[in-house]
C-alpha positions as CSV (number, residue, x, y, z in Angstrom):
1,M,10.0,-0.7,-19.6
2,I,7.6,-1.3,-16.6
3,D,7.0,-4.8,-17.9
4,F,10.7,-5.4,-18.0
5,Y,11.2,-4.3,-14.4
6,R,8.3,-6.5,-13.3
7,K,9.6,-9.5,-15.2
8,S,13.1,-9.0,-13.8
9,F,11.8,-8.9,-10.2
10,I,9.5,-12.0,-10.7
11,E,12.4,-14.0,-12.1
12,Y,14.6,-13.0,-9.2
13,L,11.9,-13.8,-6.7
14,G,11.5,-17.3,-8.3
15,S,15.3,-17.8,-8.1
16,Q,15.6,-17.2,-4.4
17,N,13.9,-20.4,-3.3
18,L,12.5,-18.7,-0.2
19,T,10.1,-21.4,0.7
20,K,12.1,-24.6,-0.1
21,S,10.7,-26.2,3.0
22,K,7.2,-27.7,2.8
23,S,6.6,-27.1,6.5
24,N,3.5,-25.3,7.7
25,L,5.7,-22.2,8.4
26,Y,6.6,-21.7,4.7
27,E,3.6,-22.9,2.8
28,P,1.5,-19.8,3.7
29,I,4.4,-17.6,2.7
30,N,4.6,-19.3,-0.7
31,Y,0.9,-19.1,-1.1
32,L,0.7,-15.4,-0.5
33,L,3.8,-14.5,-2.6
34,T,2.5,-16.5,-5.6
35,L,-0.9,-14.7,-5.6
36,E,-1.1,-12.3,-8.5
37,G,-0.1,-8.9,-7.2
38,K,0.9,-5.6,-8.6
39,R,4.5,-5.9,-7.4
40,F,4.7,-2.1,-7.8
41,R,6.8,-1.5,-4.6
42,P,9.7,-3.7,-5.9
43,I,9.2,-2.3,-9.4
44,L,9.7,1.2,-8.0
45,T,13.0,0.1,-6.4
46,L,14.3,-1.1,-9.7
47,I,13.0,2.0,-11.6
48,S,14.6,4.3,-9.1
49,A,18.0,2.5,-9.3
50,D,17.9,2.6,-13.1
51,C,16.9,6.2,-13.2
52,F,19.9,7.2,-11.2
53,G,22.3,5.1,-13.3
54,G,22.6,2.1,-11.0
55,E,22.6,-1.6,-12.0
56,I,19.2,-3.2,-11.8
57,K,20.7,-6.4,-10.5
58,D,22.2,-4.6,-7.5
59,S,18.7,-3.3,-6.5
60,L,17.0,-6.7,-6.7
61,P,17.7,-7.8,-3.0
62,A,16.3,-4.4,-1.8
63,A,13.3,-4.9,-4.0
64,L,12.7,-8.3,-2.5
65,S,13.1,-6.9,1.0
66,V,10.3,-4.3,0.5
67,E,8.0,-6.9,-1.2
68,L,8.5,-9.4,1.7
69,F,7.9,-6.7,4.2
70,H,4.7,-5.5,2.4
71,N,3.3,-9.1,2.2
72,F,4.1,-9.6,5.9
73,T,1.9,-6.5,6.7
74,L,-0.9,-7.9,4.5
75,M,-0.9,-11.2,6.2
76,H,-1.2,-9.6,9.6
77,D,-3.6,-6.9,8.4
78,D,-6.0,-9.5,7.1
79,I,-6.2,-11.1,10.5
80,M,-6.9,-7.7,12.2
81,D,-9.5,-6.9,9.5
82,S,-11.1,-10.4,9.5
83,A,-10.7,-10.2,5.7
84,P,-11.9,-13.2,3.8
85,L,-10.2,-12.4,0.5
86,R,-6.8,-11.1,-0.7
87,R,-6.1,-10.6,-4.4
88,G,-9.3,-12.5,-5.1
89,K,-8.2,-15.6,-3.1
90,V,-8.9,-16.9,0.4
91,T,-6.7,-15.1,3.0
92,V,-4.0,-17.0,4.8
93,H,-5.7,-17.1,8.2
94,E,-8.9,-18.4,6.5
95,K,-7.0,-21.1,4.5
96,W,-4.9,-22.2,7.4
97,N,-5.6,-20.6,10.8
98,I,-4.8,-17.4,12.7
99,N,-1.8,-18.9,14.5
100,A,-0.3,-20.0,11.2
101,A,-0.8,-16.6,9.7
102,I,0.8,-14.8,12.6
103,L,3.9,-17.1,12.7
104,S,4.4,-17.2,8.9
105,G,4.0,-13.4,8.8
106,D,6.7,-13.1,11.4
107,A,9.0,-15.3,9.3
108,M,8.4,-13.2,6.3
109,L,9.4,-10.1,8.2
110,I,12.7,-11.8,9.2
111,K,13.3,-12.8,5.6
112,S,12.8,-9.1,4.5
113,Y,15.6,-8.0,6.7
114,E,17.7,-11.0,5.7
115,S,17.5,-9.9,2.1
116,L,19.4,-6.7,2.9
117,Q,22.4,-8.8,4.0
118,Y,23.4,-8.7,0.3
119,Y,24.7,-5.2,0.9
120,E,27.8,-4.3,2.9
121,N,29.1,-1.7,5.2
122,K,27.7,1.9,4.8
123,L,25.1,0.9,2.1
124,H,23.7,-1.8,4.3
125,I,23.4,0.5,7.3
126,L,21.6,3.2,5.2
127,L,19.1,0.7,3.8
128,F,18.6,-1.0,7.2
129,K,18.0,2.3,9.0
130,L,15.5,3.3,6.3
131,L,13.5,0.1,6.5
132,N,13.5,0.2,10.3
133,K,12.2,3.8,10.3
134,T,9.5,2.8,7.7
135,A,8.5,-0.3,9.6
136,L,7.8,1.6,12.8
137,E,5.9,4.2,10.9
138,V,3.7,1.5,9.2
139,C,2.9,0.1,12.7
140,E,2.0,3.6,13.9
141,G,-0.3,4.0,10.9
142,Q,-2.0,0.7,11.5
143,Q,-2.6,1.6,15.1
144,L,-4.2,4.9,14.0
145,D,-6.4,2.9,11.6
146,I,-7.6,0.7,14.4
147,N,-8.2,3.6,16.7
148,F,-10.2,5.5,14.1
149,Q,-12.8,2.6,13.9
150,T,-14.1,3.6,17.4
151,N,-13.3,7.3,17.3
152,E,-16.2,9.5,16.3
153,N,-14.0,12.6,15.9
154,V,-11.6,11.6,13.1
155,T,-10.8,14.6,10.9
156,L,-9.7,14.6,7.3
157,E,-6.2,15.6,8.4
158,D,-6.1,12.6,10.8
159,Y,-7.1,10.3,7.9
160,I,-4.3,11.7,5.6
161,K,-1.8,11.3,8.4
162,M,-2.9,7.7,8.9
163,I,-2.7,6.7,5.2
164,K,0.7,8.4,4.9
165,L,2.1,6.2,7.7
166,K,0.2,3.0,6.8
167,T,0.8,3.0,3.1
168,A,2.7,5.9,1.6
169,V,5.9,5.6,3.6
170,L,6.6,2.1,2.4
171,I,6.1,3.1,-1.2
172,A,8.5,6.1,-0.6
173,C,10.9,3.7,1.1
174,S,10.9,1.4,-1.9
175,I,11.8,4.1,-4.3
176,K,14.4,5.8,-2.1
177,M,16.2,2.5,-1.6
178,G,16.8,2.3,-5.4
179,A,18.2,5.9,-5.3
180,I,20.5,5.1,-2.4
181,I,21.8,1.9,-4.1
182,A,22.5,3.9,-7.3
183,G,24.4,6.6,-5.4
184,A,22.0,9.4,-5.9
185,S,22.6,12.7,-4.0
186,K,20.8,13.4,-0.7
187,K,18.7,16.0,-2.4
188,D,17.5,13.7,-5.2
189,S,17.0,10.9,-2.8
190,Q,14.7,13.1,-0.7
191,L,12.9,14.4,-3.8
192,I,12.1,10.9,-5.1
193,Y,11.1,9.9,-1.5
194,D,8.7,12.9,-1.6
195,F,7.4,11.7,-5.0
196,G,6.8,8.3,-3.4
197,I,4.8,9.8,-0.5
198,I,2.5,11.7,-3.0
199,I,1.8,8.6,-5.2
200,G,1.4,6.5,-2.0
201,L,-1.4,8.9,-0.8
202,A,-3.0,8.7,-4.3
203,F,-2.8,4.9,-4.3
204,Q,-4.4,4.5,-0.9
205,I,-7.2,6.9,-1.7
206,K,-7.8,5.0,-4.9
207,D,-7.8,1.8,-3.0
208,D,-10.4,3.2,-0.5
209,F,-12.5,4.3,-3.5
210,L,-12.3,0.9,-5.1
211,D,-13.4,-0.7,-1.9
212,V,-16.8,0.9,-2.4
213,Y,-16.9,1.3,-6.2
214,G,-14.6,-1.4,-7.5
215,D,-15.3,-4.8,-9.1
216,I,-14.5,-7.8,-6.8
217,K,-12.8,-9.7,-9.7
218,S,-10.3,-6.9,-10.5
219,F,-10.1,-5.4,-6.9
220,G,-9.4,-8.8,-5.3
221,K,-11.1,-7.9,-2.0
222,K,-14.7,-7.9,-0.7
223,I,-16.5,-4.8,-1.9
224,G,-17.8,-2.6,1.0
225,G,-15.3,-4.1,3.5
226,D,-14.2,-0.7,4.8
227,I,-17.8,0.3,5.4
228,L,-18.4,-2.9,7.4
229,E,-15.3,-2.2,9.5
230,N,-16.3,1.4,10.2
231,K,-13.3,2.8,8.4
232,K,-13.7,6.6,8.0
233,T,-12.0,6.8,4.6
234,I,-11.8,9.9,2.4
235,L,-15.3,9.0,1.0
236,F,-16.7,9.3,4.5
237,H,-15.1,12.6,5.2
238,N,-16.1,14.1,1.8
239,A,-19.7,12.9,2.3
240,Y,-20.0,13.9,6.0
241,S,-18.9,17.5,5.3
242,K,-21.5,18.1,2.6
243,T,-24.5,15.8,3.2
244,S,-27.8,16.6,5.0
245,T,-28.3,16.5,8.7
246,Q,-30.5,13.4,8.2
247,N,-27.7,11.6,6.3
248,K,-25.1,12.7,8.9
249,A,-27.2,11.0,11.5
250,L,-27.4,7.8,9.4
251,L,-23.6,7.8,8.9
252,K,-23.1,8.2,12.7
253,K,-25.5,5.3,13.3
254,Y,-23.9,3.0,10.7
255,F,-20.3,3.8,11.8
256,S,-21.1,3.2,15.4
257,D,-19.8,0.2,17.3
258,S,-23.4,-0.4,18.5
259,Y,-24.9,-0.9,15.0
260,D,-26.0,-4.5,14.6
261,G,-28.4,-4.3,11.7
262,N,-28.3,-5.7,8.2
263,N,-24.9,-5.4,6.5
264,N,-26.2,-5.1,3.0
265,N,-28.5,-2.3,4.0
266,K,-25.5,-0.6,5.7
267,I,-23.4,-0.8,2.5
268,N,-26.1,0.3,0.2
269,D,-27.2,3.3,2.3
270,V,-23.7,4.5,2.9
271,K,-22.9,4.2,-0.8
272,R,-26.0,6.2,-1.6
273,I,-24.9,8.9,0.7
274,Y,-21.5,8.9,-0.9
275,D,-23.1,9.3,-4.3
276,D,-25.7,11.9,-3.4
277,S,-23.2,14.1,-1.5
278,G,-20.8,14.3,-4.4
279,A,-18.1,12.4,-2.3
280,K,-17.5,9.9,-5.2
281,L,-16.7,12.7,-7.7
282,E,-14.7,14.7,-5.2
283,T,-12.5,11.8,-4.3
284,K,-11.7,11.1,-7.9
285,V,-10.8,14.7,-8.3
286,L,-8.5,14.6,-5.3
287,I,-6.6,11.5,-6.7
288,K,-6.0,13.4,-10.0
289,E,-4.7,16.4,-8.0
290,Y,-2.2,14.2,-6.2
291,L,-1.1,12.7,-9.5
292,E,-0.5,16.1,-11.0
293,Q,1.6,17.0,-7.9
294,A,3.6,13.8,-8.4
295,K,4.4,14.6,-12.0
296,K,5.5,18.1,-11.0
297,K,7.8,16.5,-8.4
298,I,9.4,14.3,-11.1
299,N,10.5,17.5,-13.0
300,E,12.5,18.6,-9.9
301,I,14.6,15.4,-9.9
302,S,18.0,15.4,-11.6
303,I,17.5,12.5,-14.0
304,L,17.4,12.2,-17.8
305,K,14.2,13.2,-19.6
306,G,13.7,9.6,-20.7
307,K,13.9,8.3,-17.2
308,K,11.4,10.9,-16.0
309,K,9.1,9.4,-18.7
310,I,9.4,6.0,-17.1
311,L,8.2,7.5,-13.7
312,I,5.3,9.3,-15.5
313,D,4.3,6.0,-17.3
314,F,4.3,4.2,-13.9
315,V,1.9,6.8,-12.5
316,D,-0.3,6.5,-15.5
317,N,-0.3,2.7,-15.5
318,Y,-0.6,1.9,-11.8
319,I,-2.4,4.8,-10.1
320,S,-4.4,6.8,-12.6
321,F,-8.0,5.8,-13.3
């Protein structure tokens, strides 16, 4: 079923002719959208609509909206992170230039709102308000992420709040849109939104984990990028709370703005501390705990048992190790 939803969305994406112009404005958009991605935000929109008895075809414009918005954030995030790779390929600002990436990202944002014009009256207003709320929260999360790179007093609670805003709310928005389109009750719409927040947190923590322990071919981004950008992810917090005084001093040195030493040494030493402190194992355990919470949340939603199985399969396929 998940393959069916994915195929349905990819066919719809290809039919929209979003980038018919060959101008410099649209070429970067086409480039990013055609890179091999998980597409799991639009897939969640389709799954949710189907679970609540809606027509999949009616949820496709909303699915496109969240996919366009997501890719807009990636294009701009890569600029802010000076990232060389996205999905294993050169990032837009590296392939073209920063100005092209900013402007094409802006156009993609406009296209994401344009896609919601498919819906009329009350339904359009509900979806528009949800995307607006989510968009602002994503910006707040990105600002927190930037602030944390120079803040030495970031707590685990701060980190969880940041990834909830930066990542989880858009995943929750995607799945709630499908519920709204299908006419789900407010209670069920909120429950499936909460489910989206939980799997969003698990997804981001897994992404942070793979940034250190993943394979560049399957991960699609440079390994150790978060360490080089001084991002205090879950691994940092789990390690810092349990490691030796000597290693704490090393972490402070490496995650300081003033550090200008060898980057390979920095990545290797930080990774060693993560290993020795037990942070690697603890982070994997936390991901599993979130996934168990997500599966319990599924049981609270008023949908058929077979539809619940689809949500469980999604969790097992896209987020579990």
